[in-house]
C-alpha positions as CSV (number, residue, x, y, z in Angstrom):
1,M,69.0,-7.6,10.7
2,N,65.5,-10.1,10.8
3,T,63.0,-8.0,8.7
4,K,60.7,-11.2,8.8
5,F,57.7,-10.3,10.6
6,E,56.0,-13.0,12.8
7,P,52.2,-13.4,13.0
8,E,50.6,-12.8,16.1
9,S,49.0,-15.5,18.3
10,S,46.3,-17.7,16.9
11,V,44.3,-16.1,19.7
12,E,44.7,-12.7,18.9
13,Q,44.2,-13.6,14.9
14,A,40.9,-15.7,14.6
15,P,38.1,-14.7,16.3
16,N,36.4,-17.8,18.4
17,Q,33.2,-19.5,17.6
18,Q,31.1,-17.2,19.3
19,D,32.6,-14.0,17.9
20,T,32.1,-15.6,14.3
21,N,28.0,-16.4,15.5
22,A,27.5,-12.8,17.0
23,I,28.7,-11.8,13.4
24,S,26.3,-14.0,11.6
25,E,23.7,-12.8,13.8
26,I,24.1,-8.9,12.8
27,P,20.8,-7.5,11.3
28,P,20.8,-5.8,8.2
29,T,22.2,-2.5,7.9
30,P,19.5,0.3,7.0
31,L,21.5,0.2,3.6
32,K,20.7,-3.2,2.8
33,R,16.9,-3.0,3.9
34,N,17.0,0.5,1.2
35,L,18.2,-1.9,-1.0
36,L,15.5,-4.2,-0.5
37,Q,12.8,-1.8,-0.8
38,N,13.6,-0.2,-4.0
39,K,14.4,-3.6,-5.3
40,R,10.8,-4.4,-4.7
41,F,9.2,-0.9,-5.7
42,K,11.0,-1.3,-9.0
43,F,9.4,-4.7,-9.7
44,R,5.9,-2.8,-8.6
45,R,7.2,-0.2,-10.9
46,G,7.8,-2.4,-13.8
47,L,4.2,-4.2,-13.7
48,S,2.0,-2.6,-16.6
49,L,-1.2,-0.8,-15.7
50,K,-2.9,-3.8,-17.1
51,T,-1.0,-6.2,-15.0
52,K,-1.4,-4.2,-11.6
53,A,-5.4,-3.8,-12.4
54,T,-5.6,-7.2,-13.3
55,L,-4.1,-8.5,-10.6
56,L,-5.9,-6.1,-8.4
57,A,-9.6,-7.3,-9.8
58,V,-8.0,-11.3,-9.3
59,A,-7.1,-10.6,-5.8
60,L,-10.3,-8.6,-4.8
61,S,-12.5,-11.1,-6.6
62,V,-10.6,-14.4,-5.9
63,L,-10.0,-13.9,-1.9
64,P,-13.7,-13.4,-0.6
65,I,-14.2,-16.5,-2.7
66,I,-11.3,-18.2,-1.0
67,S,-12.0,-17.1,2.4
68,I,-15.8,-18.3,2.2
69,G,-14.6,-21.5,0.8
70,A,-12.1,-21.8,3.7
71,I,-15.1,-21.0,6.5
72,A,-17.3,-23.6,4.5
73,T,-14.6,-26.0,4.6
74,Y,-13.9,-25.5,8.1
75,L,-17.5,-25.8,9.4
76,T,-18.1,-28.5,7.1
77,T,-15.1,-30.3,8.6
78,E,-16.1,-29.6,12.1
79,K,-20.0,-30.7,11.3
80,I,-19.4,-34.3,9.7
81,T,-16.9,-34.8,12.6
82,E,-19.5,-34.0,15.2
83,N,-22.2,-35.7,13.5
84,L,-19.7,-39.1,13.5
85,Q,-18.9,-38.3,16.5
86,Q,-22.7,-38.3,18.1
87,Q,-23.4,-41.5,15.7
88,Q,-20.5,-43.0,17.8
89,K,-22.1,-41.4,21.0
90,A,-25.0,-42.7,20.7
91,R,-23.9,-46.3,19.9
92,V,-22.0,-46.6,22.9
93,I,-24.9,-45.6,25.2
94,T,-27.3,-47.8,23.3
95,L,-24.1,-50.5,24.0
96,S,-23.7,-49.4,27.7
97,N,-28.0,-49.8,28.4
98,Q,-27.6,-53.1,27.0
99,I,-24.8,-54.2,29.1
100,N,-27.0,-52.9,32.0
101,Q,-30.3,-54.2,30.8
102,F,-28.5,-57.9,30.9
103,L,-26.5,-57.2,34.2
104,T,-29.9,-56.2,35.5
105,Q,-31.3,-59.5,33.8
106,Q,-28.7,-61.6,36.0
107,Y,-29.5,-59.9,39.5
108,R,-33.1,-60.5,38.8
109,D,-32.4,-64.2,37.6
110,I,-30.5,-64.8,40.9
111,Q,-32.9,-63.5,43.0
112,T,-35.4,-66.0,41.4
113,L,-33.5,-68.6,41.9
114,S,-32.9,-67.7,45.8
115,Q,-36.2,-67.3,46.1
116,L,-37.1,-71.4,44.7
117,S,-38.8,-73.2,47.3
118,I,-37.2,-76.2,46.8
119,L,-34.2,-73.7,48.4
120,N,-35.9,-71.9,50.8
121,N,-39.3,-73.6,52.4
122,P,-38.0,-76.6,54.7
123,T,-41.1,-78.2,53.9
124,T,-40.3,-78.4,50.0
125,I,-36.7,-78.8,51.0
126,A,-37.5,-82.3,52.6
127,A,-40.2,-83.5,50.4
128,T,-38.2,-83.0,47.1
129,S,-35.5,-85.2,46.3
130,D,-31.9,-84.0,45.3
131,K,-32.4,-85.8,41.8
132,A,-35.1,-83.9,41.4
133,K,-33.6,-80.3,42.7
134,Q,-31.0,-80.9,40.2
135,A,-33.7,-81.8,37.5
136,I,-35.2,-78.3,38.2
137,L,-32.0,-76.7,37.8
138,E,-31.5,-77.8,34.3
139,Q,-34.7,-77.2,33.1
140,Y,-33.6,-73.6,34.3
141,I,-30.3,-73.4,32.3
142,K,-32.4,-74.9,29.5
143,D,-34.8,-72.4,29.2
144,N,-32.4,-69.5,29.7
145,P,-29.3,-70.8,28.0
146,V,-27.3,-67.6,29.0
147,Y,-26.1,-69.6,32.3
148,D,-23.6,-72.9,31.7
149,S,-24.0,-73.6,35.4
150,I,-26.2,-72.9,38.7
151,A,-24.6,-74.3,41.9
152,V,-26.2,-74.0,45.6
153,I,-23.1,-73.5,48.2
154,D,-23.9,-74.1,52.0
155,L,-22.7,-71.3,54.7
156,D,-18.8,-73.2,54.4
157,G,-18.5,-72.9,51.1
158,K,-19.2,-76.9,50.4
159,V,-21.2,-77.7,47.4
160,L,-25.1,-78.5,48.2
161,L,-26.8,-79.2,45.0
162,Q,-25.2,-78.1,41.3
163,S,-26.5,-78.5,37.7
164,T,-24.4,-80.6,35.2
165,G,-20.5,-80.0,35.2
166,A,-17.2,-79.9,37.0
167,V,-17.5,-79.1,40.4
168,I,-15.6,-77.0,42.9
169,A,-14.6,-78.7,46.1
170,N,-14.9,-75.5,48.4
171,Y,-16.0,-71.9,47.6
172,N,-15.3,-70.8,50.5
173,Q,-12.1,-68.5,49.8
174,I,-13.8,-67.3,46.3
175,N,-14.7,-63.5,46.1
176,Y,-18.2,-63.5,44.9
177,F,-19.3,-66.1,47.8
178,Q,-17.7,-63.8,50.5
179,D,-19.3,-61.1,49.4
180,A,-23.0,-62.4,49.2
181,L,-22.5,-63.7,52.6
182,R,-21.0,-60.7,53.8
183,T,-23.5,-58.1,52.4
184,N,-26.4,-60.4,52.5
185,R,-27.4,-59.1,49.2
186,P,-27.4,-60.2,45.3
187,V,-23.5,-59.9,44.0
188,I,-22.4,-59.6,40.5
189,A,-18.7,-59.9,40.2
190,P,-16.1,-58.5,37.4
191,P,-15.3,-61.4,35.1
192,R,-13.0,-63.7,36.2
193,K,-11.6,-66.8,35.2
194,S,-13.9,-70.0,36.0
195,L,-12.0,-72.3,38.5
196,A,-13.9,-74.8,36.9
197,T,-14.0,-74.8,32.9
198,G,-10.5,-72.1,32.7
199,E,-12.8,-70.0,30.9
200,Y,-13.9,-65.9,31.6
201,S,-17.1,-65.7,32.8
202,I,-19.6,-63.5,35.0
203,F,-20.9,-64.8,37.9
204,V,-23.5,-63.8,40.2
205,A,-24.3,-64.7,43.6
206,A,-27.3,-64.4,45.9
207,P,-28.3,-65.4,49.8
208,V,-30.8,-67.9,50.5
209,I,-33.0,-67.3,53.1
210,N,-35.0,-69.6,55.3
211,T,-39.2,-68.4,54.9
212,R,-39.7,-69.8,58.6
213,T,-36.7,-68.4,60.6
214,G,-35.4,-65.5,57.6
215,K,-31.6,-66.3,58.1
216,T,-29.2,-66.9,55.6
217,I,-28.9,-70.9,55.3
218,A,-27.1,-70.8,51.5
219,I,-25.7,-69.1,48.7
220,V,-27.1,-69.8,44.8
221,R,-24.7,-68.8,42.4
222,S,-25.0,-68.9,38.9
223,R,-22.1,-68.5,35.7
224,T,-22.6,-67.3,32.4
225,P,-19.5,-67.8,30.2
226,L,-18.0,-64.5,28.7
227,K,-18.2,-65.5,25.2
228,Y,-21.4,-66.4,25.4
229,F,-22.3,-63.0,26.6
230,N,-19.6,-61.3,23.9
231,N,-21.5,-63.2,21.3
232,I,-24.6,-61.4,22.0
233,I,-22.5,-57.9,21.9
234,Q,-20.7,-58.6,18.8
235,S,-23.6,-60.0,17.1
236,E,-25.1,-56.7,17.4
237,A,-22.5,-55.3,16.1
238,Q,-22.5,-57.3,13.2
239,K,-26.6,-57.1,12.3
240,L,-26.1,-53.1,12.3
241,N,-23.0,-53.1,10.1
242,Q,-24.8,-55.2,7.5
243,S,-27.8,-53.1,7.7
244,I,-26.8,-49.9,6.9
245,K,-25.0,-49.8,3.3
246,G,-21.4,-48.0,3.0
247,Y,-21.7,-48.0,7.5
248,V,-17.9,-48.2,8.9
249,P,-18.1,-51.4,10.9
250,E,-17.9,-50.6,14.8
251,K,-16.1,-52.8,17.3
252,Y,-17.4,-53.3,20.9
253,F,-15.2,-53.2,24.4
254,A,-16.2,-53.5,27.7
255,V,-13.3,-53.2,30.6
256,S,-13.7,-54.2,34.2
257,D,-13.8,-52.3,37.4
258,L,-9.8,-53.9,37.3
259,G,-8.7,-52.5,33.8
260,K,-9.4,-55.5,32.1
261,I,-10.7,-56.4,28.8
262,V,-14.1,-58.5,28.8
263,V,-16.0,-57.8,26.3
264,A,-14.0,-57.8,22.7
265,P,-15.0,-58.6,18.9
266,T,-14.5,-62.0,17.3
267,D,-11.4,-60.9,15.3
268,H,-9.5,-59.9,19.0
269,V,-11.0,-61.8,21.3
270,D,-7.3,-62.5,22.0
271,Y,-7.6,-58.8,23.8
272,I,-9.9,-60.7,26.2
273,G,-7.9,-60.7,29.7
274,K,-5.4,-58.1,28.6
275,D,-4.8,-54.7,30.3
276,I,-6.7,-51.9,28.5
277,N,-3.5,-50.0,28.8
278,K,-1.9,-52.2,26.4
279,I,-4.1,-51.1,23.7
280,F,-5.5,-48.0,24.3
281,P,-3.5,-45.9,26.9
282,L,-5.0,-42.9,26.5
283,V,-8.3,-44.5,27.3
284,A,-6.9,-46.4,30.2
285,E,-5.6,-43.3,31.7
286,R,-9.7,-41.5,31.4
287,L,-11.7,-44.4,32.7
288,P,-11.6,-44.2,36.1
289,T,-12.4,-40.9,35.9
290,V,-15.3,-40.3,33.4
291,T,-18.9,-40.0,34.2
292,S,-20.4,-39.2,30.7
293,V,-19.7,-39.9,27.1
294,D,-16.6,-38.7,25.8
295,T,-14.5,-39.4,22.3
296,V,-11.0,-39.6,21.5
297,V,-8.5,-40.7,18.8
298,E,-6.1,-43.0,19.7
299,K,-3.7,-45.8,18.2
300,D,-4.1,-49.4,18.9
301,L,-1.1,-50.3,20.2
302,S,-1.5,-54.0,19.4
303,E,-3.0,-53.0,16.1
304,K,-1.1,-50.4,14.8
305,K,-3.9,-48.3,13.7
306,W,-5.3,-45.5,14.2
307,Y,-9.4,-45.5,15.9
308,L,-11.9,-43.3,16.5
309,I,-12.8,-44.2,20.2
310,S,-16.1,-43.0,21.9
311,Y,-16.1,-44.6,25.9
312,T,-18.9,-44.5,28.8
313,P,-19.4,-46.2,32.6
314,V,-22.3,-49.2,32.5
315,G,-24.6,-47.0,34.7
316,K,-26.1,-48.5,37.9
317,F,-28.5,-51.1,38.0
318,T,-31.6,-51.4,40.0
319,E,-31.3,-52.3,43.8
320,A,-27.3,-53.5,42.9
321,S,-23.5,-52.2,43.8
322,Q,-22.9,-50.2,40.8
323,L,-20.5,-52.6,39.0
324,K,-17.3,-50.2,37.5
325,W,-17.7,-51.8,33.9
326,N,-16.8,-48.9,31.0
327,V,-17.7,-49.3,27.4
328,L,-16.3,-48.6,24.3
329,V,-17.2,-48.2,20.7
330,T,-14.3,-48.3,18.2
331,Q,-14.2,-47.2,14.2
332,D,-11.2,-47.0,11.6
333,E,-10.7,-43.4,12.0
334,D,-9.6,-43.7,8.0
335,A,-12.6,-45.4,7.2
336,I,-15.0,-43.1,9.2
337,F,-13.3,-40.1,8.1
338,A,-13.1,-40.9,4.3
339,T,-16.4,-39.4,3.0
340,R,-15.4,-36.6,5.4
341,D,-12.0,-36.4,3.3
342,I,-14.1,-37.0,0.3
343,S,-16.1,-34.2,1.2
344,I,-13.5,-31.8,1.9
345,V,-11.8,-32.4,-1.0
346,T,-15.0,-31.9,-3.2
347,L,-15.8,-28.4,-1.8
348,G,-12.2,-27.6,-2.5
349,L,-12.0,-28.3,-5.8
350,A,-15.2,-26.8,-6.3
351,T,-13.9,-23.5,-4.4
352,G,-11.2,-24.0,-6.6
353,A,-13.1,-23.8,-9.6
354,I,-15.2,-21.0,-8.6
355,A,-12.4,-19.1,-7.7
356,L,-10.5,-19.5,-11.2
357,G,-13.8,-18.9,-13.1
358,V,-14.3,-15.9,-11.5
359,A,-10.8,-14.5,-11.3
360,A,-11.3,-15.6,-15.5
361,I,-13.9,-13.1,-15.5
362,A,-12.2,-10.2,-13.5
363,A,-9.7,-10.8,-15.7
364,W,-11.7,-10.8,-19.1
365,C,-13.7,-7.2,-17.4
366,V,-10.4,-5.3,-16.4
367,N,-9.1,-6.3,-20.1
368,R,-11.9,-5.1,-21.8
369,A,-12.5,-1.6,-18.9
370,L,-8.9,-1.2,-20.0
371,R,-8.8,-1.2,-23.5
372,P,-9.4,2.7,-24.3
373,V,-6.8,3.4,-21.8
374,M,-4.4,0.9,-22.8
375,A,-5.3,2.2,-26.8
376,A,-4.4,5.8,-25.6
377,S,-1.6,4.7,-23.5
378,S,0.4,3.0,-27.0
379,A,-1.2,6.1,-28.8
380,V,0.7,8.4,-27.0
381,R,4.1,6.5,-27.0
382,Q,3.4,6.3,-31.3
383,L,3.2,10.1,-31.3
384,G,6.4,10.5,-28.8
385,D,8.0,7.9,-31.3
386,G,6.6,10.6,-33.8
387,Q,4.1,9.0,-35.8
388,L,2.0,12.0,-35.8
389,D,-0.7,10.3,-38.0
390,T,-2.0,8.2,-34.8
391,R,-5.4,9.0,-34.3
392,L,-7.9,7.3,-31.7
393,T,-11.5,5.9,-32.4
394,V,-14.0,8.0,-30.3
395,K,-17.0,6.5,-28.9
396,G,-19.4,7.4,-26.5
397,S,-19.2,10.6,-24.2
398,D,-17.7,9.2,-21.3
399,E,-14.5,10.5,-19.6
400,L,-12.2,7.9,-21.7
401,A,-14.1,9.5,-25.2
402,V,-12.9,12.9,-24.0
403,L,-9.3,11.3,-23.4
404,G,-9.1,10.3,-26.8
405,A,-10.4,13.2,-28.5
406,N,-8.0,15.5,-26.4
407,I,-5.2,12.9,-27.6
408,N,-6.6,13.4,-31.4
409,G,-6.4,17.1,-30.5
410,M,-3.5,17.0,-29.1
411,A,-1.7,15.2,-32.0
412,E,-3.3,17.6,-34.5
413,Q,-1.9,20.5,-32.9
414,L,1.4,18.8,-32.8
415,Q,1.2,18.6,-36.3
416,S,0.3,22.0,-37.3
417,L,2.8,23.2,-34.7
418,L,5.7,20.9,-36.5
419,K,4.4,22.2,-39.8
420,K,4.7,25.9,-38.9
421,Q,8.1,25.1,-37.7
422,A,9.4,23.5,-40.7
423,S,8.0,26.4,-42.8
424,A,8.7,28.8,-40.3
425,T,13.0,27.0,-40.7
426,E,12.1,26.6,-45.0
427,A,11.3,30.7,-44.6
428,A,14.0,31.7,-42.6
429,Q,16.6,29.5,-44.7
430,T,15.5,31.0,-47.7
431,F,15.5,34.4,-46.5
432,T,19.4,33.3,-45.8
433,D,19.7,31.8,-49.2
434,I,18.2,35.2,-50.4
435,T,20.0,37.5,-48.4
436,L,23.4,35.0,-49.7
437,R,22.5,35.7,-53.4
438,I,21.3,39.7,-52.9
439,R,25.1,40.1,-51.4
440,R,26.7,38.1,-54.4
441,S,24.8,40.5,-57.3
442,L,24.9,44.0,-57.6
443,N,22.3,43.7,-60.7
444,I,18.6,44.7,-59.0
445,D,16.8,43.3,-61.6
446,D,18.5,39.9,-60.6
447,I,17.7,40.9,-56.8
448,L,14.2,40.7,-57.3
449,K,13.6,37.8,-60.0
450,T,15.6,35.8,-57.0
451,A,13.2,37.2,-54.1
452,V,10.2,36.3,-55.0
453,R,11.6,33.0,-56.9
454,E,12.5,32.0,-53.5
455,V,9.5,33.2,-51.6
456,R,6.9,31.6,-53.7
457,K,9.1,28.2,-52.9
458,V,8.7,28.9,-49.4
459,M,4.9,30.0,-49.1
460,H,3.6,27.3,-51.6
461,T,2.0,30.0,-53.6
462,E,0.9,30.3,-57.0
463,R,2.3,34.0,-57.6
464,V,4.4,36.0,-55.8
465,V,5.1,39.9,-57.3
466,I,6.8,43.0,-56.4
467,Y,5.7,46.1,-57.8
468,S,7.1,49.7,-57.5
469,F,4.4,52.8,-56.8
470,N,4.6,55.8,-59.1
471,P,4.2,59.0,-58.0
472,D,0.4,59.1,-58.6
473,L,0.4,55.8,-56.2
474,S,-0.1,53.6,-59.4
475,G,2.1,50.3,-59.5
476,T,4.2,48.4,-62.2
477,V,5.1,44.8,-61.3
478,V,9.1,44.9,-61.4
479,A,9.6,41.1,-60.9
480,E,7.6,38.1,-60.7
481,S,7.5,34.3,-60.1
482,V,4.6,32.6,-61.3
483,V,3.3,28.7,-61.7
484,P,3.4,27.7,-65.6
485,G,-0.1,28.3,-67.1
486,W,-0.8,31.0,-65.0
487,T,-1.3,34.4,-67.1
488,Q,2.2,36.7,-66.7
489,A,1.4,40.1,-64.6
490,L,5.1,41.3,-65.2
491,K,5.8,44.8,-66.1
492,S,1.8,45.2,-65.8
493,T,0.7,49.0,-64.7
494,I,-1.8,48.2,-61.6
495,D,-4.1,51.2,-60.6
496,D,-5.8,50.5,-57.5
497,P,-7.7,53.3,-56.4
498,C,-9.4,51.5,-53.6
499,F,-5.8,51.0,-52.1
500,K,-4.3,54.1,-52.8
501,D,-7.2,56.0,-51.1
502,Q,-7.4,53.6,-48.1
503,H,-5.1,51.4,-47.5
504,I,-1.7,53.1,-48.6
505,K,-1.2,55.0,-44.8
506,N,-1.4,51.7,-43.3
507,Y,1.1,50.3,-45.6
508,K,3.5,53.1,-45.2
509,N,3.5,52.6,-41.4
510,G,4.9,49.0,-41.9
511,R,1.8,47.1,-42.2
512,V,1.5,43.6,-43.4
513,R,-1.6,41.6,-43.8
514,G,-2.2,38.0,-45.4
515,I,-5.9,37.0,-46.8
516,N,-6.6,33.9,-47.5
517,D,-10.0,34.5,-48.8
518,I,-10.5,38.3,-49.9
519,Y,-14.6,37.3,-49.8
520,H,-14.6,37.2,-46.3
521,A,-12.0,39.3,-44.9
522,G,-13.8,42.3,-44.7
523,L,-12.7,44.1,-48.1
524,T,-14.4,46.8,-49.7
525,E,-16.8,46.0,-53.3
526,C,-14.4,48.2,-54.4
527,H,-11.4,46.4,-54.0
528,I,-12.8,43.0,-54.5
529,N,-14.2,44.1,-57.8
530,R,-10.7,45.6,-58.9
531,N,-8.8,42.6,-57.9
């Protein structure tokens, strides 16, 4: 017979992975929880009163300080951050106003140019040569170096008059020319590359209206190199950075309505013409809907560096269509928040130092306050170990002094009780020994001698006597044990009339009396004098 048992299938033997996970996720049983609780309880129970009191005092004194320090650190952090943001917001508003003023001035300048008599007055136009007109334009550029070109264009887009520089054959397809014709009012175009110079420039155009007919007869336009405008803006930033010691350098940007960077710091001129979403995508996402000043922390994707950025739109300037520009002011996040971080660290260290100092004082106070308690505990422990001579030094009259006095009294009572117990034990043993010796001897004298000798040892007295009453109630000392040097009373006859008259009846009835001091025991004069 084949008795070999074959194992069951693997499916039946091994639990699947899901079952294993289910097993591993079984919550702790009540027994396990009780064991954990018992361990924690044993740990707490194992701590001494001094340790518990010290920990409690330190916790009660340090936790409020730490809480206050944490709140102060948080509020300080928020306040510093808010102040830094407010300063940067103020700068971006100033930058917006500067650009607004600059564009407003360009708007006014183009209006002034469009109203020159050499351009709009037929009589002056006819009386002035083209060379003289060009000289006037050249002088205007010399007086206003913000411009590098001024041109007068007829309604067909052909140049009628232009200052020195490259000439474009036809302006008919250029946006600002068409906008000025269509609206018949001054326009400022978003920065674009000049067809003549290839550089980004700001173009402003305005219609020239004939003073006699009131009709538009030409378009005058001015051109400002963006780098000139950029240099003006960035020079303001440099002056600010140099004038304030420790001021974190600011970088100024301007973004056109097309999302192109048109103003950038001198160390990032390569940003000009780039899409803002390639540099600051989060800012780019918010610019189309921004209506006021806002702040954000974002990473420069090109520079791989974090910046605190404030941004706002450029406002609408007088009598001109709104130029949908936005301006940005950026500062290195690590640099600008360095002061805040130092303040946080300083405040944290100060809080920690104060907490440690308070904890030390609390621990010292607790230890000092618990000294009597710890001394009492130690004394009780020593008494428990049998050191009954242990005593506490009692000072004052408070509860701890009462406790110390009670412990001392308890120790004295224990000593007294133990002494009494030892004496009683010794007496019992002595009486046992006496009884044994009496049993071993039939001689009455030997029995009495043994009795007085052993009793004196037990009672630690100088003399023990046994006397026998005579018929007249006088007595004879029949046995005596006395310390050396004392007068012996053996065989002496004692006649005590006070005793036989007043006390004999009591002793016949079994009275036993011990007197420590005969002068204070209430004895009669007769009895005292007799003894």
